N, C-alpha and C positions, 0 to 999 in steps of 0.2 A: 962407659961404654962409647965407642966413638964411632959416630954414623957420619959416612962420606957424603958430601956436599952433592946432590947431583943437577948437573945444568940443565936448565930447561930449556927445548929447544923454542927459539922465537916462533910463534903462531902467526900465519901471515893473515893480512886483516880480510874481513868478511868481503870486503869491498872487490880487492883484488881476486880473492877466489870466485866471486861473479864475474868478474870481468873475463878471468881464465876461461872457466865453463863456457861464457856467452862466446866466446873466440871458436868453442868446439861444434857450435851448429851448425848444420848445413840446412840452408832454405830450400824449399822446393822451386823451381823454375815454373814459369808461368803456364806453361801447358800442362804441367802436372798438378797446378794449382787448380785450374781451371778444370780439369776431369773430375778431381777428386771434390770440388765443390759441387759439381754438377751430380755426380754419383749421390752425395750428400742429400741432394735438394729433391732428386728422384725418390730415393728410399724412403724418405721423409714425408713425401706425398703417398705414396703408394701404402705406407704403413697407417695413416691417417685414415685413407679410404678403408682400409681394411678394417681399424678400429670401430669408423662409424658405421659401417657395415652390419660387425659383429653386435654393435651397441643397438641398432636397428631391430635385428632377429629377436635379440634378448630381450629387447622393451615389449614388441609384439607378442612374443610368448609369456611372458608376465602377464600382459594384459587378457589375452586368452586365457590362461589359466585360472585367472581371479574373476574371471565373467563365467564361468562356467556353474551351470545352475545342477544344484545336487538332488 
């Protein structure tokens, strides 16, 4: 049985692939970056306050239930 040899395509190096993909990145402008950062900080602050409030309500609710006299 005669098998035909297949020529293997040369693989590009990993670093060349990384360099090619890196050139495709579009970086945000300064104004867009500032708006997005501000939005993340504000949302994080609001969620932390909300979680703290829920935590306090649950804490006092559990304390109230455990202190009930039967």
